[in-house]
N, CA, C and O of each residue as an XYZ file, in Angstrom:
712
protein
N      22.672   -254.533   -126.368
C      24.112   -254.433   -126.501
C      24.514   -254.759   -127.933
O      23.862   -255.546   -128.619
N      25.593   -254.139   -128.360
C      26.081   -254.340   -129.708
C      27.587   -254.564   -129.618
O      28.289   -253.786   -128.972
N      28.076   -255.590   -130.241
C      29.510   -255.837   -130.244
C      30.038   -255.691   -131.657
O      29.496   -256.273   -132.596
N      31.090   -254.919   -131.801
C      31.809   -254.827   -133.056
C      32.962   -255.813   -132.902
O      33.972   -255.495   -132.274
N      32.817   -256.998   -133.468
C      33.792   -258.048   -133.230
C      35.145   -257.744   -133.843
O      36.153   -258.308   -133.416
N      35.193   -256.863   -134.836
C      36.476   -256.539   -135.457
C      37.432   -255.898   -134.465
O      38.615   -256.238   -134.431
N      36.936   -254.986   -133.671
C      37.807   -254.268   -132.752
C      37.378   -254.406   -131.294
O      37.947   -253.742   -130.427
N      36.405   -255.240   -131.005
C      35.977   -255.427   -129.631
C      35.232   -254.251   -129.044
O      35.208   -254.086   -127.824
N      34.624   -253.430   -129.879
C      33.867   -252.268   -129.408
C      32.502   -252.750   -128.919
O      31.782   -253.439   -129.643
N      32.159   -252.389   -127.710
C      30.863   -252.732   -127.117
C      30.093   -251.432   -126.913
O      30.643   -250.465   -126.387
N      28.834   -251.399   -127.322
C      28.013   -250.200   -127.158
C      26.929   -250.500   -126.138
O      26.227   -251.508   -126.224
N      26.809   -249.599   -125.169
C      25.837   -249.776   -124.093
C      25.095   -248.466   -123.865
O      25.569   -247.405   -124.270
N      23.925   -248.535   -123.212
C      23.235   -247.294   -122.844
C      24.120   -246.484   -121.897
O      24.824   -247.045   -121.058
N      24.074   -245.166   -122.043
C      24.848   -244.286   -121.180
C      23.974   -243.664   -120.116
O      22.764   -243.887   -120.074
N      24.603   -242.879   -119.255
C      23.885   -242.200   -118.184
C      24.747   -241.109   -117.579
O      25.850   -240.835   -118.052
N      24.238   -240.497   -116.540
C      24.913   -239.370   -115.898
C      26.338   -239.719   -115.460
O      27.225   -238.868   -115.525
N      26.565   -240.942   -115.020
C      27.902   -241.350   -114.579
C      28.923   -241.287   -115.719
O      30.127   -241.279   -115.466
N      28.450   -241.241   -116.977
C      29.347   -241.172   -118.132
C      29.733   -239.736   -118.496
O      30.615   -239.534   -119.331
N      29.096   -238.746   -117.892
C      29.354   -237.347   -118.251
C      30.844   -236.984   -118.150
O      31.358   -236.348   -119.071
N      31.565   -237.356   -117.077
C      32.992   -236.992   -117.024
C      33.806   -237.585   -118.178
O      34.676   -236.906   -118.724
N      33.540   -238.832   -118.556
C      34.271   -239.448   -119.664
C      33.936   -238.755   -120.989
O      34.815   -238.556   -121.827
N      32.672   -238.391   -121.174
C      32.272   -237.688   -122.399
C      32.950   -236.317   -122.452
O      33.440   -235.906   -123.504
N      32.977   -235.615   -121.325
C      33.661   -234.318   -121.276
C      35.146   -234.467   -121.595
O      35.707   -233.635   -122.308
N      35.790   -235.508   -121.080
C      37.205   -235.752   -121.394
C      37.401   -235.955   -122.894
O      38.350   -235.430   -123.476
N      36.491   -236.727   -123.527
C      36.601   -236.954   -124.974
C      36.406   -235.643   -125.738
O      37.121   -235.373   -126.704
N      35.442   -234.834   -125.306
C      35.210   -233.547   -125.963
C      36.416   -232.631   -125.802
O      36.828   -231.979   -126.762
N      36.991   -232.573   -124.594
C      38.182   -231.744   -124.367
C      39.336   -232.205   -125.253
O      40.041   -231.382   -125.838
N      39.527   -233.518   -125.352
C      40.599   -234.060   -126.197
C      40.348   -233.749   -127.669
O      41.284   -233.474   -128.419
N      39.082   -233.795   -128.079
C      38.751   -233.485   -129.476
C      39.058   -232.028   -129.801
O      39.578   -231.728   -130.876
N      38.740   -231.118   -128.878
C      39.051   -229.700   -129.094
C      40.561   -229.526   -129.230
O      41.024   -228.844   -130.145
N      41.330   -230.134   -128.331
C      42.795   -230.019   -128.391
C      43.326   -230.606   -129.700
O      44.192   -230.007   -130.338
N      42.816   -231.768   -130.104
C      43.255   -232.418   -131.333
C      42.965   -231.535   -132.547
O      43.821   -231.358   -133.415
N      41.736   -230.976   -132.601
C      41.385   -230.099   -133.725
C      42.283   -228.867   -133.739
O      42.771   -228.464   -134.795
N      42.502   -228.269   -132.574
C      43.325   -227.066   -132.494
C      44.757   -227.346   -132.944
O      45.361   -226.514   -133.621
N      45.310   -228.506   -132.576
C      46.669   -228.879   -132.992
C      46.779   -228.953   -134.505
O      47.864   -228.769   -135.058
N      45.674   -229.219   -135.176
C      45.655   -229.318   -136.638
C      45.185   -228.032   -137.306
O      44.923   -228.010   -138.508
N      45.079   -226.959   -136.521
C      44.715   -225.668   -137.081
C      43.224   -225.404   -137.161
O      42.817   -224.355   -137.659
N      42.400   -226.322   -136.687
C      40.950   -226.130   -136.716
C      40.518   -225.493   -135.391
O      40.382   -226.170   -134.372
N      40.311   -224.192   -135.435
C      39.838   -223.482   -134.240
C      38.403   -223.006   -134.425
O      37.826   -222.405   -133.519
N      37.826   -223.269   -135.591
C      36.485   -222.777   -135.903
C      35.374   -223.736   -135.481
O      34.305   -223.298   -135.054
N      35.621   -225.047   -135.597
C      34.550   -226.016   -135.376
C      34.031   -225.961   -133.943
O      32.835   -225.758   -133.730
N      34.900   -226.137   -132.971
C      34.492   -226.137   -131.561
C      35.239   -225.087   -130.757
O      35.183   -225.098   -129.528
N      35.947   -224.170   -131.437
C      36.670   -223.127   -130.721
C      37.955   -223.639   -130.111
O      38.448   -224.705   -130.480
N      38.503   -222.869   -129.166
C      39.785   -223.212   -128.553
C      39.666   -223.509   -127.058
O      40.618   -223.996   -126.449
N      38.520   -223.224   -126.468
C      38.319   -223.478   -125.041
C      37.901   -224.925   -124.833
O      36.979   -225.396   -125.499
N      38.561   -225.643   -123.922
C      38.105   -227.012   -123.637
C      36.608   -227.013   -123.316
O      36.104   -226.116   -122.641
N      35.919   -228.026   -123.808
C      34.462   -228.087   -123.660
C      34.046   -228.005   -122.193
O      33.042   -227.375   -121.861
N      34.820   -228.641   -121.323
C      34.478   -228.654   -119.898
C      34.611   -227.283   -119.255
O      34.104   -227.063   -118.155
N      35.291   -226.354   -119.933
C      35.468   -225.003   -119.394
C      34.575   -223.969   -120.077
O      34.557   -222.805   -119.677
N      33.842   -224.384   -121.094
C      32.918   -223.468   -121.775
C      31.727   -223.195   -120.871
O      31.269   -224.100   -120.173
N      31.217   -221.971   -120.866
C      30.003   -221.703   -120.078
C      28.880   -222.654   -120.508
O      28.518   -222.708   -121.683
N      28.347   -223.387   -119.563
C      27.256   -224.313   -119.848
C      27.680   -225.655   -120.405
O      26.831   -226.522   -120.612
N      28.972   -225.859   -120.657
C      29.432   -227.106   -121.265
C      29.154   -228.339   -120.415
O      28.623   -229.333   -120.911
N      29.512   -228.275   -119.133
C      29.285   -229.412   -118.240
C      27.788   -229.678   -118.109
O      27.350   -230.826   -118.187
N      27.003   -228.621   -117.911
C      25.552   -228.783   -117.763
C      24.939   -229.376   -119.031
O      24.020   -230.191   -118.947
N      25.433   -228.981   -120.200
C      24.892   -229.510   -121.459
C      25.138   -231.017   -121.553
O      24.235   -231.773   -121.911
N      26.352   -231.449   -121.235
C      26.659   -232.880   -121.298
C      25.832   -233.635   -120.263
O      25.349   -234.732   -120.545
N      25.663   -233.077   -119.091
C      24.828   -233.730   -118.081
C      23.381   -233.847   -118.560
O      22.729   -234.863   -118.318
N      22.871   -232.808   -119.242
C      21.515   -232.888   -119.810
C      21.453   -233.969   -120.894
O      20.491   -234.733   -120.964
N      22.480   -234.023   -121.730
C      22.515   -235.060   -122.764
C      22.367   -236.448   -122.151
O      21.697   -237.315   -122.712
N      22.999   -236.651   -120.992
C      23.010   -237.990   -120.393
C      21.774   -238.273   -119.550
O      21.554   -239.413   -119.144
N      20.960   -237.247   -119.281
C      19.769   -237.460   -118.459
C      18.461   -237.186   -119.208
O      17.448   -237.826   -118.927
N      18.471   -236.249   -120.153
C      17.239   -235.868   -120.848
C      17.139   -236.484   -122.239
O      16.053   -236.521   -122.817
N      18.242   -236.964   -122.782
C      18.261   -237.559   -124.107
C      18.586   -239.043   -123.970
O      18.522   -239.597   -122.873
N      18.932   -239.680   -125.074
C      19.246   -241.103   -125.068
C      20.717   -241.284   -125.432
O      21.068   -241.302   -126.612
N      21.580   -241.417   -124.420
C      23.010   -241.557   -124.687
C      23.438   -243.020   -124.838
O      22.878   -243.922   -124.214
N      24.437   -243.220   -125.676
C      25.079   -244.527   -125.833
C      26.574   -244.314   -125.704
O      27.110   -243.307   -126.165
N      27.246   -245.273   -125.073
C      28.683   -245.188   -124.866
C      29.336   -246.400   -125.518
O      28.908   -247.537   -125.316
N      30.372   -246.141   -126.300
C      31.180   -247.210   -126.873
C      32.320   -247.489   -125.909
O      32.977   -246.571   -125.417
N      32.543   -248.778   -125.646
C      33.619   -249.171   -124.744
C      34.575   -250.110   -125.468
O      34.181   -250.888   -126.337
N      35.825   -250.013   -125.088
C      36.860   -250.921   -125.553
C      37.568   -251.409   -124.305
O      38.112   -250.607   -123.546
N      37.569   -252.698   -124.087
C      38.156   -253.280   -122.870
C      37.596   -252.622   -121.611
O      38.328   -252.399   -120.646
N      36.293   -252.309   -121.620
C      35.622   -251.751   -120.453
C      35.795   -250.259   -120.245
O      35.228   -249.701   -119.305
N      36.567   -249.600   -121.102
C      36.792   -248.153   -120.950
C      36.012   -247.389   -122.015
O      35.985   -247.812   -123.170
N      35.371   -246.262   -121.652
C      34.645   -245.459   -122.636
C      35.592   -244.891   -123.699
O      36.614   -244.287   -123.374
N      35.236   -245.096   -124.972
C      36.056   -244.589   -126.076
C      35.227   -243.800   -127.087
O      35.765   -243.322   -128.086
N      33.922   -243.660   -126.839
C      33.070   -242.902   -127.740
C      31.696   -242.733   -127.138
O      31.296   -243.474   -126.240
N      30.975   -241.742   -127.647
C      29.614   -241.495   -127.163
C      28.774   -240.916   -128.288
O      29.263   -240.188   -129.152
N      27.503   -241.260   -128.249
C      26.519   -240.734   -129.186
C      25.262   -240.439   -128.386
O      24.874   -241.213   -127.511
N      24.627   -239.309   -128.693
C      23.387   -238.927   -128.014
C      22.293   -238.789   -129.064
O      22.433   -238.044   -130.033
N      21.202   -239.520   -128.854
C      20.042   -239.448   -129.740
C      18.939   -238.637   -129.081
O      18.774   -238.670   -127.861
N      18.189   -237.913   -129.891
C      17.043   -237.144   -129.431
C      15.944   -237.321   -130.475
O      16.143   -237.963   -131.506
N      14.791   -236.744   -130.189
C      13.663   -236.852   -131.116
C      13.635   -235.705   -132.125
O      12.711   -235.622   -132.935
N      14.631   -234.823   -132.089
C      14.715   -233.711   -133.031
C      15.955   -232.892   -132.781
O      16.702   -233.170   -131.843
N      16.190   -231.879   -133.608
C      17.381   -231.039   -133.456
C      17.308   -230.177   -132.204
O      16.243   -229.985   -131.618
N      18.452   -229.672   -131.817
C      18.528   -228.753   -130.689
C      17.701   -227.507   -130.990
O      17.772   -226.968   -132.095
N      16.920   -227.046   -130.019
C      16.140   -225.822   -130.246
C      17.030   -224.600   -130.519
O      16.564   -223.609   -131.080
N      18.306   -224.669   -130.125
C      19.222   -223.550   -130.363
C      19.731   -223.492   -131.800
O      20.282   -222.474   -132.221
N      19.553   -224.566   -132.550
C      20.055   -224.596   -133.921
C      18.973   -224.099   -134.886
O      17.783   -224.304   -134.650
N      19.395   -223.448   -135.969
C      18.419   -222.941   -136.944
C      17.944   -224.030   -137.898
O      18.021   -223.883   -139.118
N      17.450   -225.130   -137.320
C      17.043   -226.294   -138.097
C      15.613   -226.646   -137.697
O      15.301   -226.757   -136.512
N      14.764   -226.818   -138.674
C      13.376   -227.201   -138.382
C      13.303   -228.695   -138.098
O      14.024   -229.485   -138.707
N      12.433   -229.077   -137.174
C      12.192   -230.517   -136.979
C      11.630   -231.104   -138.277
O      11.040   -230.389   -139.087
N      11.816   -232.383   -138.459
C      11.282   -233.062   -139.642
C       9.760   -233.061   -139.562
O       9.177   -232.892   -138.490
N       9.139   -233.251   -140.700
C       7.675   -233.305   -140.748
C       7.174   -234.726   -140.544
O       6.058   -235.060   -140.941
N       7.994   -235.554   -139.928
C       7.668   -236.941   -139.620
C       8.477   -237.324   -138.386
O       9.410   -236.612   -138.017
N       8.136   -238.427   -137.751
C       8.957   -238.854   -136.609
C      10.406   -239.054   -137.046
O      10.671   -239.557   -138.138
N      11.324   -238.660   -136.195
C      12.738   -238.799   -136.501
C      13.520   -239.072   -135.231
O      13.029   -238.861   -134.121
N      14.740   -239.541   -135.411
C      15.741   -239.560   -134.360
C      16.857   -238.658   -134.870
O      17.151   -238.614   -136.065
N      17.471   -237.939   -133.934
C      18.453   -236.929   -134.301
C      19.715   -237.145   -133.478
O      19.653   -237.219   -132.250
N      20.847   -237.246   -134.142
C      22.127   -237.376   -133.454
C      22.518   -235.988   -132.952
O      22.845   -235.103   -133.743
N      22.482   -235.807   -131.645
C      22.819   -234.514   -131.052
C      24.300   -234.400   -130.729
O      24.839   -233.295   -130.657
N      24.962   -235.539   -130.534
C      26.390   -235.534   -130.210
C      26.997   -236.841   -130.689
O      26.413   -237.911   -130.518
N      28.165   -236.744   -131.286
C      28.974   -237.906   -131.629
C      30.417   -237.518   -131.365
O      30.922   -236.556   -131.944
N      31.076   -238.256   -130.502
C      32.482   -237.979   -130.181
C      33.170   -239.310   -129.906
O      32.569   -240.239   -129.365
N      34.434   -239.383   -130.287
C      35.203   -240.587   -129.973
C      36.583   -240.187   -129.484
O      37.063   -239.081   -129.736
N      37.194   -241.104   -128.791
C      38.520   -240.885   -128.234
C      39.539   -240.766   -129.350
O      39.615   -241.637   -130.217
N      40.315   -239.711   -129.341
C      41.349   -239.541   -130.353
C      42.463   -240.576   -130.172
O      43.172   -240.899   -131.125
N      42.617   -241.096   -128.950
C      43.643   -242.132   -128.699
C      43.302   -243.441   -129.413
O      44.170   -244.291   -129.611
N      42.048   -243.595   -129.794
C      41.614   -244.832   -130.450
C      41.100   -244.555   -131.863
O      40.271   -245.300   -132.384
N      41.591   -243.493   -132.470
C      41.164   -243.127   -133.827
C      41.489   -244.264   -134.798
O      42.489   -244.966   -134.648
N      40.627   -244.422   -135.785
C      40.857   -245.411   -136.823
C      40.270   -246.779   -136.540
O      40.386   -247.681   -137.371
N      39.639   -246.956   -135.382
C      39.053   -248.252   -135.049
C      37.591   -248.366   -135.470
O      36.977   -249.417   -135.286
N      37.030   -247.303   -136.030
C      35.635   -247.357   -136.468
C      34.639   -247.094   -135.349
O      33.491   -247.529   -135.436
N      35.052   -246.394   -134.304
C      34.175   -246.124   -133.163
C      32.978   -245.280   -133.590
O      31.839   -245.613   -133.264
N      33.224   -244.190   -134.318
C      32.135   -243.332   -134.775
C      31.182   -244.079   -135.683
O      29.965   -243.940   -135.558
N      31.729   -244.878   -136.604
C      30.886   -245.658   -137.512
C      30.053   -246.674   -136.736
O      28.881   -246.879   -137.051
N      30.648   -247.315   -135.721
C      29.906   -248.290   -134.910
C      28.771   -247.605   -134.150
O      27.672   -248.150   -134.052
N      29.033   -246.421   -133.617
C      27.986   -245.680   -132.903
C      26.868   -245.264   -133.853
O      25.695   -245.344   -133.488
N      27.207   -244.823   -135.061
C      26.175   -244.445   -136.029
C      25.356   -245.659   -136.467
O      24.143   -245.552   -136.649
N      26.007   -246.809   -136.638
C      25.270   -248.028   -136.985
C      24.322   -248.397   -135.845
O      23.197   -248.834   -136.090
N      24.766   -248.223   -134.613
C      23.913   -248.501   -133.455
C      22.724   -247.536   -133.424
O      21.600   -247.943   -133.130
N      22.974   -246.259   -133.728
C      21.886   -245.272   -133.765
C      20.856   -245.655   -134.820
O      19.653   -245.525   -134.594
N      21.326   -246.125   -135.969
C      20.394   -246.560   -137.030
C      19.572   -247.758   -136.551
O      18.366   -247.826   -136.785
N      20.235   -248.696   -135.880
C      19.547   -249.876   -135.360
C      18.491   -249.479   -134.317
O      17.372   -249.992   -134.344
N      18.836   -248.585   -133.417
C      17.889   -248.126   -132.388
C      16.725   -247.354   -133.013
O      15.587   -247.466   -132.557
N      17.010   -246.572   -134.055
C      15.968   -245.813   -134.744
C      14.985   -246.772   -135.403
O      13.771   -246.604   -135.289
N      15.517   -247.778   -136.095
C      14.677   -248.806   -136.711
C      13.843   -249.530   -135.661
O      12.643   -249.738   -135.840
N      14.490   -249.908   -134.572
C      13.809   -250.649   -133.502
C      12.639   -249.839   -132.946
O      11.636   -250.409   -132.516
N      12.766   -248.499   -132.956
C      11.696   -247.626   -132.461
C      10.597   -247.438   -133.509
O       9.605   -246.755   -133.249
N      10.767   -248.040   -134.693
C       9.768   -247.901   -135.748
C       9.826   -246.564   -136.459
O       8.843   -246.124   -137.056
N      10.983   -245.917   -136.393
C      11.171   -244.606   -137.013
C      12.020   -244.784   -138.268
O      12.988   -245.544   -138.269
N      11.652   -244.077   -139.333
C      12.331   -244.256   -140.607
C      13.312   -243.172   -140.993
O      13.862   -243.211   -142.094
N      13.554   -242.190   -140.109
C      14.449   -241.088   -140.454
C      15.425   -240.828   -139.321
O      15.025   -240.608   -138.178
N      16.713   -240.857   -139.652
C      17.783   -240.507   -138.727
C      18.501   -239.308   -139.324
O      18.954   -239.351   -140.467
N      18.602   -238.233   -138.540
C      19.276   -237.024   -139.044
C      20.391   -236.613   -138.092
O      20.444   -237.031   -136.935
N      21.275   -235.782   -138.621
C      22.400   -235.232   -137.863
C      22.763   -233.892   -138.499
O      22.538   -233.681   -139.691
N      23.322   -232.996   -137.703
C      23.919   -231.804   -138.288
C      25.370   -231.777   -137.867
O      25.736   -232.297   -136.812
N      26.195   -231.164   -138.702
C      27.620   -231.109   -138.397
C      28.236   -229.862   -139.006
O      27.618   -229.154   -139.801
N      29.468   -229.622   -138.609
C      30.258   -228.523   -139.139
C      30.588   -228.835   -140.592
O      31.060   -229.928   -140.905
N      30.341   -227.878   -141.474
C      30.569   -228.097   -142.902
C      31.838   -227.418   -143.402
O      32.139   -227.469   -144.595
N      32.589   -226.779   -142.494
C      33.825   -226.096   -142.885
C      34.980   -227.072   -143.035
O      34.803   -228.290   -143.026
N      36.176   -226.492   -143.174
C      37.384   -227.307   -143.217
C      37.471   -228.250   -144.398
O      38.094   -229.306   -144.287
N      36.878   -227.913   -145.508
C      36.946   -228.775   -146.679
C      35.906   -229.883   -146.703
O      35.920   -230.728   -147.598
N      34.995   -229.887   -145.716
C      33.897   -230.841   -145.726
C      34.238   -232.252   -145.278
O      33.497   -233.187   -145.582
N      35.358   -232.430   -144.551
C      35.747   -233.782   -144.128
C      34.692   -234.443   -143.247
O      34.445   -235.642   -143.371
N      34.062   -233.662   -142.349
C      33.071   -234.245   -141.459
C      31.808   -234.628   -142.232
O      31.208   -235.667   -141.958
N      31.408   -233.810   -143.179
C      30.262   -234.152   -144.029
C      30.563   -235.453   -144.779
O      29.702   -236.327   -144.876
N      31.780   -235.579   -145.305
C      32.169   -236.787   -146.038
C      32.143   -238.017   -145.127
O      31.774   -239.103   -145.574
N      32.529   -237.861   -143.855
C      32.459   -238.971   -142.902
C      31.020   -239.469   -142.780
O      30.773   -240.674   -142.834
N      30.078   -238.552   -142.618
C      28.678   -238.963   -142.490
C      28.171   -239.590   -143.786
O      27.394   -240.544   -143.747
N      28.605   -239.065   -144.932
C      28.200   -239.663   -146.207
C      28.702   -241.104   -146.307
O      27.978   -241.984   -146.771
N      29.952   -241.345   -145.866
C      30.491   -242.714   -145.882
C      29.691   -243.633   -144.968
O      29.735   -244.854   -145.120
N      28.967   -243.057   -144.029
C      28.175   -243.847   -143.088
C      26.686   -243.838   -143.422
O      25.851   -244.057   -142.545
N      26.350   -243.585   -144.690
C      24.992   -243.754   -145.173
C      24.099   -242.527   -145.135
O      22.906   -242.630   -145.422
N      24.641   -241.375   -144.790
C      23.839   -240.151   -144.726
C      23.960   -239.364   -146.026
O      24.964   -239.444   -146.735
N      22.905   -238.602   -146.318
C      22.861   -237.751   -147.502
C      22.670   -236.307   -147.067
O      21.770   -236.015   -146.279
N      23.514   -235.383   -147.574
C      23.316   -233.970   -147.234
C      21.947   -233.490   -147.702
O      21.510   -233.809   -148.808
N      21.275   -232.717   -146.845
C      19.965   -232.192   -147.221
C      19.981   -230.676   -147.299
O      19.734   -230.121   -148.369
N      20.263   -229.993   -146.206
C      20.230   -228.536   -146.219
C      21.422   -227.983   -145.433
O      21.768   -228.475   -144.359
N      22.035   -226.950   -146.004
C      23.101   -226.253   -145.309
C      22.518   -225.088   -144.522
O      21.418   -224.616   -144.808
N      23.272   -224.633   -143.525
C      22.810   -223.506   -142.711
C      24.002   -222.767   -142.129
O      25.122   -223.277   -142.118
N      23.745   -221.569   -141.650
C      24.742   -220.800   -140.908
C      24.211   -220.563   -139.507
O      23.067   -220.143   -139.333
N      25.038   -220.832   -138.509
C      24.722   -220.489   -137.127
C      25.740   -219.430   -136.752
O      26.848   -219.751   -136.322
N      25.367   -218.167   -136.914
C      26.337   -217.074   -136.834
C      27.231   -217.188   -138.048
O      26.752   -217.096   -139.178
N      28.546   -217.391   -137.835
C      29.467   -217.580   -138.964
C      29.876   -219.043   -139.105
O      30.752   -219.373   -139.905
N      29.236   -219.923   -138.320
C      29.554   -221.353   -138.305
C      28.770   -222.057   -139.406
O      27.542   -222.122   -139.339
N      29.470   -222.598   -140.441
C      28.760   -223.288   -141.521
C      28.357   -224.695   -141.103
O      29.195   -225.481   -140.661
N      27.078   -225.009   -141.242
C      26.589   -226.324   -140.857
C      25.920   -227.041   -142.010
O      25.543   -226.432   -143.012
N      25.781   -228.329   -141.852
C      25.123   -229.172   -142.847
C      24.240   -230.169   -142.125
O      24.684   -230.844   -141.196
N      22.987   -230.262   -142.550
C      22.095   -231.300   -142.052
C      22.197   -232.468   -143.027
O      22.210   -232.278   -144.243
N      22.269   -233.670   -142.479
C      22.302   -234.877   -143.290
C      21.222   -235.826   -142.781
O      20.871   -235.799   -141.601
N      20.701   -236.656   -143.664
C      19.655   -237.602   -143.257
C      19.982   -238.991   -143.782
O      20.704   -239.163   -144.764
N      19.432   -239.957   -143.098
C      19.547   -241.348   -143.506
C      18.184   -241.987   -143.386
O      17.591   -242.006   -142.307
N      17.686   -242.508   -144.486
C      16.402   -243.208   -144.506
C      16.620   -244.639   -144.050
O      17.567   -245.311   -144.460
N      15.723   -245.081   -143.195
C      15.799   -246.443   -142.654
C      14.483   -247.143   -142.900
O      13.434   -246.503   -142.974
N      14.535   -248.457   -143.028
C      13.314   -249.243   -143.145
C      12.987   -249.767   -141.754
O      13.667   -250.658   -141.245
N      11.934   -249.208   -141.135
C      11.603   -249.662   -139.773
C      11.191   -251.126   -139.748
O      10.881   -251.662   -138.684
């Protein structure tokens, strides 16, 4: 368990029972992005209504390593770690052991509390604990690069850009001392 004493954020292992809360956060994130004119990153369809969306989140919570951030006992963020990138992405696995952030989402109702940063710090801690020295993530690189800048503020360095169809992506890495 990890406590962020500044805002009372508690991070715990996640599981299948967390899938509905994660889907709610994803749906809210799509709506929030769309309200700000961003229809390219995750599209305009709520994640829970996308073909395969529910099944993907359920797989994340059963086949990968999910963590849930809670505030006052309620889920306010989620992060999913895996041993490499999604096979659907045009990204090669690292040539060394790695942990890969497959999903990071936080509640828009609690924006500004450092939920995403706390989850990324927890992912780094778990990666170190596993004796692995590389943590990677890929993200949307459009929209002026705000998401890339968020990861940079959290200790990641851009490595390689890519296109998935017309979707601009960026892989970032963070070196850790196991």
